[in-house]
N, C-alpha and C positions, 0 to 999 in steps of 0.2 A: 422097683421100676428100672427098666434097662436104660443104658446110656442113650440109646436111640430114641426111646419114648420121651425121656427128659428133654433131649434136644428138640424133638418135634413140637412138644408143648411150648417150649421157649420160643421157637421160631414162629409158630402160629400166633403167639401173643405179640411178638414184635411186629408181625405183619398186619395185625389189627390197628396198630398205631401208625405204622409207616410201611407202605407196600414196597416190595423190591422194585428197583428200576429196571424195566424191561427195554430191550432194544428192538425186539422182533415181534414177540407175541403180545398177549395181554396180561395184566397183573394177576388176575385170579388164576388163570391157567399156570402162570409162572410159579405161584406158591405151591400148588398141588404137584406140578412137574418137579419142582425143586425138592420137595419132600420125597417123592419117588426116586429121584436121582440120588440123593444122599443115602437113602435106604439101600439102594442097589450098590452104591459105592462101598458102603460099610460092609455089605455082604461079600464083596471081593476082598476087602481088607482083612476080614475074619479068616479067610482062607490061608493067610500068612501065619495063622496059629493063635493060640490063646495065651501066649507068654505075657508076662507083665510088660515087657518092652512094647509088644505089638498093641496090647490094650491101652497103654499110655499114649501110643501114637494115634490110635483111633480116638481116644478121649480128647487129645490136643486138636485133631482135625475137626471134631464136632464143635469144640469150643470156639473155633474161628468162623463157623458158618452162621451167618445172621442175615437179617433182611437187608441191612445196609452195611457197607464197609466200616468197620470200627478199628481205629488205630492206623497203623502204618502197613497194612497188609497189601499184598498184590491181589488184584482182581483178575480172575481168569474166566472169560465167557466162552462157552462152547456153543457154536451156532450151526444150524442147518442139519441137525440130526433128529433123533426122536427121543425126547421132545425137541422141538425146534430151537429151544434156548434153555441152557442151564448155566450155573456159575459156581465158582468156589473162591473163597478167600483163603490165601495161604501166606505164611511168612516167607517161604522160599519154595522152590520146586521139589525140595526134599520132603515136603509135607503132603505131596499128592503123586499118584501114579497116573500120568497122562494116558498111558496105554490102557489102563483099566477104564478110564473115563471114555476112551474111544470105543472099547468093547461094549460098554453100556449104551452109549448114545449114538455112535456112528457119525459124530459131528463132521462137518465139512471144513470148518475153520475155528481157530482159537484166537481170541483177542485178549491180549494181556495189557493191563494198566498198573502202574505203580504210584503209590502215594507217599508223601512225607510231610509231616506237620499239617495234614488236612488238605494238601495241594497235590494236584496231579503232576508227576514228574515226566519230563520229556525223555525219550529214548535217545541214546547216542548210537553211532554205528558199533562201538565197542560193547556197550551193554546189551544191545540187540543181538549181536553175534554170540556173545557168551550165553545169553538166554536161549537162543536158537540151538546152540550146541548141546545144552542141557536137555532140551526137549527132544532133540534127535537121539541122544543117547538113551533116553527113556523109551521112546517109541521103537527105535531100531532094535533094541534088545528083544522085544516081543514080536516085532513085525519087520524083519530085515529088508523087505522090499518096499517099504513105505516111501512115498515121494512127498517132499515138502516144497511149497512155493511161497516165496516171500519177495516183496518189492523192496529189495535191499537198497536201491538208490534213494528211496524216499523215507528211510527209517529215521534219520537224524531229525530231531525237533518235533516229532509227533508224540502224542500221549497214548494212543492206541496202536499197539504193535500186533498185526494180524499175520497168522501163519495158516496156510491152506494145506490140507492133508489129502492124500489119495492112497488107498490101500486096496490091493487085489482082494476080491471077495473070497476066493478059495483060501487065501492065507488067513483072512479074518475068521472064516468059519472054523478053521482048526483051532484058533485061539479062544473061541467063545466058551469053551469048556472051563476056562479059568474062573469064571464068575458063577455064583450060585443062581439057580433059576428063581424067578420072582415068587413062585408059590412057596419055596423054602424060606425066602426072606420075610414073608408075612409073619412067620413065627417070632421074629425079633421085634415086631411092632406092638 
């Protein structure tokens, strides 16, 4: 049984006990959309090769994806794309390629939340700036003309840090070839 199939079974089992928290859509669609999103994301990750290091990275990423945030992970919500809402739990931004998520979903904004000891942490101007710079580095590597919008005056003291993205469609179309087509990904399920 593949890593992806094992993850999907675990995720579905978790969702029967406790549905993921949605902010935009409905819980049933979010479960199916989340499975499709993770499947496509893993398809992009596989393009980095089948080395032990890459497979370990994929295994670690899948281990963090659940119906609810477990532990002290950062929650990233991708809003306004197709599907309308997806999410990922990560220990740090090194665990995810935001540009690949953008290629898959074409999201409008990303909301980041951090937890510690089961409580939501507030962002400070310093932590928000550091986070934004890491996101920019990731996105601008693949899409040099991407535009980011953040309400930097109101960052301190909030738990949900939102970043808006705008990418020229011609630039996006050139980058779409990085990810596997959905028909190919079905082989991994």
